[in-house]
C-alpha positions in Angstrom: 93.5 290.6 -5.6 92.9 288.6 -8.9 89.9 286.5 -8.1 87.4 284.3 -9.8 84.4 286.5 -10.9 82.5 283.8 -9.2 83.8 284.3 -6.0 83.1 288.3 -6.3 79.7 287.4 -7.1 79.3 285.5 -4.0 78.2 288.3 -2.7 74.5 287.8 -3.6 74.5 283.9 -3.5 75.7 283.6 0.0 74.0 285.1 2.9 75.2 284.8 6.6 73.2 282.4 8.6 74.2 279.0 9.5 76.4 278.9 12.7 78.6 276.3 14.1 80.9 275.7 17.3 84.6 275.6 17.1 85.8 271.7 16.5 86.5 269.5 19.4 90.0 267.7 19.2 90.1 265.9 15.9 92.4 262.9 14.4 93.2 265.2 11.5 96.6 266.2 11.1 97.9 268.6 8.7 101.1 267.9 6.7 103.3 270.4 8.7 106.9 269.8 8.2 109.1 271.6 11.1 107.9 272.2 14.7 106.0 275.6 15.2 108.6 278.0 16.6 108.2 280.2 19.4 105.2 282.7 19.4 106.4 286.2 18.2 106.4 288.8 21.0 103.8 290.9 19.4 101.1 291.0 16.3 102.8 292.5 13.3 100.8 294.2 10.8 101.6 293.7 7.0 100.3 295.3 3.7 101.1 295.6 0.3 101.4 298.4 -1.9 99.6 297.6 -5.0 97.6 300.2 -6.9 96.2 300.7 -10.5 98.2 303.1 -12.3 96.6 305.0 -15.3 99.5 307.3 -16.2 103.3 306.8 -17.0 105.4 304.2 -18.8 104.2 301.2 -16.8 100.7 300.9 -16.5 98.0 298.8 -14.8 98.1 297.1 -11.4 101.6 297.9 -10.1 103.3 297.1 -6.8 104.3 300.6 -5.3 106.0 301.4 -1.9 102.8 303.3 -0.9 103.1 304.4 2.6 104.4 300.9 3.6 107.8 302.6 5.5 105.6 304.2 7.8 102.6 301.8 8.2 103.7 298.2 8.2 105.7 295.9 10.4 105.9 293.5 7.4 106.0 294.5 3.7 104.0 292.1 1.5 105.1 291.7 -2.2 101.7 290.1 -3.8 103.3 289.0 -7.4 100.4 288.2 -9.4 100.4 291.2 -11.7 103.5 290.9 -13.9 103.1 287.1 -14.8 105.5 284.3 -14.5 108.3 284.1 -17.0 107.5 280.5 -17.9 109.3 280.5 -21.2 112.5 281.8 -19.5 112.0 279.2 -16.7 111.2 276.2 -18.9 114.4 277.2 -21.0 116.9 277.8 -18.3 117.6 281.3 -19.6 117.1 284.7 -18.1 113.7 286.4 -17.4 113.0 289.2 -19.6 115.2 292.3 -18.8 112.2 294.7 -18.2 110.6 292.2 -15.8 113.7 291.7 -14.0 114.0 295.6 -13.7 110.5 295.8 -12.0 111.7 293.1 -9.6 114.7 294.7 -8.7 112.9 297.8 -8.3 110.4 296.5 -5.9 113.2 294.5 -4.1 115.1 297.7 -3.5 112.1 299.5 -2.0 111.6 296.8 0.4 115.2 296.5 1.4 115.3 300.5 2.0 112.5 299.9 4.4 114.5 297.6 6.4 111.6 295.5 7.2 110.8 291.7 6.9 109.2 290.8 3.3 106.1 288.7 3.2 106.4 287.3 -0.4 103.2 285.6 -2.1 103.4 283.6 -5.4 101.4 281.3 -7.0 101.7 278.8 -9.9 97.8 279.4 -10.3 96.2 282.1 -12.4 93.7 284.7 -11.2 90.7 282.3 -11.6 92.5 279.4 -9.9 91.8 277.2 -12.6 95.1 277.0 -14.4 98.4 277.9 -14.5 99.7 281.5 -13.9 99.6 284.0 -16.3 102.7 284.3 -18.7 105.1 287.2 -18.7 104.8 289.1 -21.8 106.5 292.2 -22.9 105.3 294.4 -25.6 107.1 296.7 -28.2 106.9 299.4 -25.7 108.6 297.9 -23.1 105.2 297.3 -21.0 105.4 294.2 -19.0 102.0 292.4 -19.0 100.8 289.1 -17.6 98.9 287.0 -20.3 96.3 284.7 -19.3 94.6 281.8 -21.0 97.6 280.2 -22.4 97.6 277.1 -20.5 94.9 274.1 -20.5 91.9 274.6 -18.2 92.5 272.6 -14.7 96.1 271.9 -16.0 97.4 268.8 -14.1 100.5 268.4 -12.9 100.0 264.6 -12.4 99.1 263.8 -16.0 100.1 266.5 -18.7 102.6 265.4 -20.8 104.8 268.6 -20.0 104.1 268.4 -16.6 107.5 267.7 -15.4 108.7 270.5 -17.4 106.5 273.0 -15.7 107.2 271.6 -12.2 110.6 272.4 -12.9 109.9 275.6 -14.1 107.8 276.6 -11.2 110.5 275.3 -8.9 113.0 277.8 -10.7 110.8 280.7 -10.5 110.3 280.3 -6.8 114.1 280.0 -6.1 114.6 282.8 -8.3 112.2 285.0 -6.3 113.6 283.7 -3.0 117.2 285.1 -4.0 115.6 288.3 -5.2 113.6 289.1 -2.0 115.1 286.9 0.9 111.4 286.6 2.5 111.0 285.9 6.1 107.6 284.5 5.2 106.6 282.5 2.0 103.2 282.0 0.4 103.9 279.6 -2.3 100.5 278.7 -3.6 97.9 281.6 -3.3 94.5 280.4 -2.7 95.3 276.8 -3.5 92.0 275.2 -2.2 90.0 277.3 -4.9 91.9 275.0 -7.5 90.8 271.9 -5.5 87.0 273.1 -5.9 87.3 273.6 -9.4 89.4 271.1 -10.5 89.3 268.0 -8.3 90.6 265.8 -10.6 93.9 267.7 -11.0 94.4 268.3 -7.1 96.9 265.6 -6.4 99.2 267.0 -8.9 99.1 270.2 -7.5 99.7 268.9 -3.9 102.9 267.3 -5.2 103.9 270.4 -6.6 103.3 272.5 -3.6 105.0 270.2 -1.4 107.8 270.0 -3.5 108.0 273.7 -3.4 107.9 273.8 0.3 110.8 271.5 0.6 112.7 273.4 -2.0 112.4 276.8 -0.1 113.1 275.4 3.2 116.2 273.7 2.0 117.1 277.0 -0.2 116.7 279.6 2.4 117.5 278.8 6.1 116.6 282.1 7.4 112.8 281.7 6.1 110.7 281.6 9.2 107.6 279.9 7.7 106.4 278.7 4.3 103.1 277.8 3.3 100.2 277.7 0.7 97.0 280.1 1.4 93.7 278.7 2.3 90.6 280.6 1.3 88.8 280.1 4.5 85.1 281.7 3.1 85.4 278.8 0.8 86.7 276.2 3.0 83.8 277.0 5.9 81.3 276.5 3.0 80.2 280.2 2.6 79.9 279.8 -1.1 77.7 277.5 -3.1 80.7 276.9 -5.5 82.3 275.0 -2.3 79.1 274.1 -0.7 76.1 273.8 -2.9 73.9 272.9 0.0 74.2 276.2 2.6 72.6 274.2 5.3 75.4 271.9 5.4 78.3 273.9 6.0 79.5 271.9 8.9 79.8 268.7 6.6 81.3 270.7 3.9 84.0 271.9 6.0 84.9 268.6 7.2 85.0 267.2 3.3 86.9 270.4 2.1 89.7 270.3 5.2 90.3 266.6 4.3 91.4 268.1 0.9 94.1 270.4 2.4 95.8 267.7 4.9 98.2 266.5 2.8 99.7 270.2 1.9 102.9 270.8 3.7 103.1 274.0 5.6 104.3 275.6 8.5 101.4 278.3 9.1 97.8 277.6 8.6 97.6 280.6 6.5 94.1 282.2 5.7 92.9 284.3 2.8 89.4 285.8 3.7 87.1 288.5 2.2 83.8 288.0 4.4 82.2 291.2 2.9 82.1 289.2 -0.2 80.3 286.4 1.3 77.6 288.6 2.6 78.7 288.5 6.1 79.1 291.6 8.2 81.5 292.2 11.2 78.5 291.6 13.7 77.8 288.3 11.8 81.0 287.0 11.6 81.3 283.5 13.4 83.2 283.5 16.6 85.5 281.1 15.4 86.4 282.5 11.8 90.2 283.0 12.4 90.9 280.0 14.4 88.6 277.1 13.3 90.9 276.1 10.5 94.0 276.2 12.3 92.6 274.5 15.5 91.6 271.6 13.3 95.0 270.5 12.9 96.9 272.1 15.8 98.3 274.7 13.7 99.3 278.5 14.2 97.6 280.7 12.0 98.4 283.8 9.8 96.1 286.1 7.8 97.6 285.9 4.5 95.1 288.5 3.1 92.3 290.0 4.1 90.2 293.5 3.7 87.1 295.3 3.8 85.9 297.9 1.2 84.9 301.2 2.7 83.0 302.8 -0.3 79.9 301.5 -2.1 80.5 299.7 -5.2 78.1 300.8 -8.0 78.4 298.9 -11.5 76.3 299.2 -14.7 74.4 296.3 -15.6 73.0 295.5 -19.1 69.4 295.2 -18.1 68.8 297.0 -14.9 71.3 300.4 -15.3 73.7 301.2 -12.3 73.1 299.1 -9.3 74.6 299.1 -5.9 76.4 295.6 -5.4 77.7 296.6 -2.1 76.9 299.1 0.3 80.0 300.2 2.5 81.1 303.1 4.8 84.5 303.4 7.0 82.5 301.8 10.1 82.3 298.4 8.6 86.3 298.1 7.8 86.8 299.7 11.1 84.9 297.0 13.2 86.2 294.3 10.8 89.8 295.6 11.4 89.5 295.7 15.4 88.3 292.0 14.8 91.2 290.9 12.7 93.7 292.5 15.1 92.3 291.3 18.2 91.6 287.5 16.9 95.2 288.0 15.9 96.8 288.7 19.0 94.8 286.4 20.9 95.9 283.6 18.6 99.5 284.6 18.8 99.8 284.8 15.0 103.0 286.2 13.6 101.2 288.9 11.5 98.0 289.8 9.6 98.2 291.2 6.1 95.5 293.8 5.0 95.2 293.6 1.4 96.4 296.9 0.6 98.1 300.0 2.0 96.0 302.3 -0.3 92.9 302.0 -2.3 93.8 300.4 -5.7 91.7 303.1 -7.5 90.3 306.4 -6.6 87.3 306.8 -5.0 84.8 308.3 -7.4 85.5 305.3 -9.7 83.6 303.1 -7.1 80.2 305.0 -7.3 80.3 307.3 -10.5 77.8 305.7 -13.0 77.8 305.8 -15.8 81.4 306.9 -15.5 81.9 310.3 -16.6 83.9 311.9 -13.8 87.3 311.7 -15.2 88.3 310.6 -19.1 91.5 308.5 -18.1 89.8 306.7 -15.3 86.6 306.0 -17.3 88.3 304.9 -20.2 90.3 302.2 -17.5 86.8 301.1 -16.5 85.9 300.7 -20.1 88.9 298.4 -20.7 88.0 296.2 -17.9 84.4 296.1 -18.9 85.2 295.1 -22.3 82.7 295.1 -25.2 78.8 295.0 -24.8 77.1 291.9 -25.1 73.3 291.3 -25.9 72.8 287.8 -24.7 74.5 285.3 -22.0 76.3 286.3 -19.2 76.6 290.2 -18.6 80.2 290.5 -19.1 80.5 294.3 -18.9 79.0 294.0 -15.5 81.3 291.2 -14.4 84.2 293.0 -15.6 83.3 296.3 -13.5 82.6 294.2 -10.3 86.1 292.5 -11.2 87.9 295.5 -11.1 85.8 297.2 -7.9 85.5 294.1 -5.6 88.8 294.4 -3.8 89.4 298.2 -4.9 88.5 300.2 -1.8 90.0 298.4 0.9 93.2 300.5 2.0 93.6 301.9 5.4 94.6 305.1 3.1 92.7 306.7 0.0 94.3 306.4 -3.3 96.2 309.6 -2.8 97.5 308.6 0.6 95.4 310.3 2.9 94.5 308.5 6.0 90.8 306.8 6.4 89.1 307.5 9.6 90.0 303.8 10.8 93.6 304.4 10.1 93.6 305.3 13.9 92.9 301.7 14.7 95.8 300.5 12.5 98.2 303.1 14.1 97.2 301.9 17.7 97.7 298.3 17.0 101.3 299.0 15.6 102.1 301.4 18.9 
């Protein structure tokens, strides 16, 4: 969920349009390790329990149980919200007790469900341009993820302390494997966004990703599949950041695919939010969920996707309240049906819908200026930050950053089912 602001603003920058046909047989071969195992008997539906909690002892984005026991075949644990205890794993000491307690609670909920776990972790921060946020614990015991501590475009190939942080990340992933015993592991979330932002550091990151893959496969023989996830909206060139000339998306795909070939993986795992790239369910290319996997002869999974069902209205410095996204239940219903259909046709292990419940209450998405609830409006003010008079409108960007992925649940924030929940339940039945 913690994506780069630039990606969020791709809504305006990238329209639909340039079509393409599925790739014919190609000489590209992805750096897969094990042979692809037998296809599952049916498509599994995965989801996470992430929500923004505004009252209680632990505030902010939290991984909750939500309604996953009822709604999901696979429980996704997307651990970007509590930081990586870098200092502890560098020193070879135990992670902070408060952080461990949170992990223990999440693991207990997952175990109680009796369902397989899809664990998503990353060495990268939410902006995918440096190392992941560092775990910190304040005086009240609140566990926080503190970003901005490592160099921009941190290079595992040349940084003086690269070997130290490589070893620390491997130790962290091993700790998480021992804690959650996942069936599926994403060990480098949306890794190609780092290649896009930091091309000179790409080789070093590939080496760490591949070392993580090898460690994970050796560490846990019950692990069915390990992989990095690829942000396919950018891979296919539906962003001016990945493809400045939007008329050349096919050529951009060729170039960008070559960058991910060296990554060791058991599945071609996709992250995709086409709503934020200006596409609609009707304009989504026919090969959206098959093109990347077909290029290397891989089996695919959808590591994360979703579609907002509520308008996104945000307050800008110069134009007042603006509607950044328009949405209703109809669009996510059509998109979810497409995701499920393509997942079934491609014999995917699972598709992961970003969140079981909305991250925020519905009025926060549209109330502008925010007045509907003092607590929620204060949270919004915190994300918006202080006002600026020139340069980028950081308040607008902060508000979009909060809301861009916030209304994608199959349930509302309070757990009530949305109208398209029936599509989800029917696919599970």
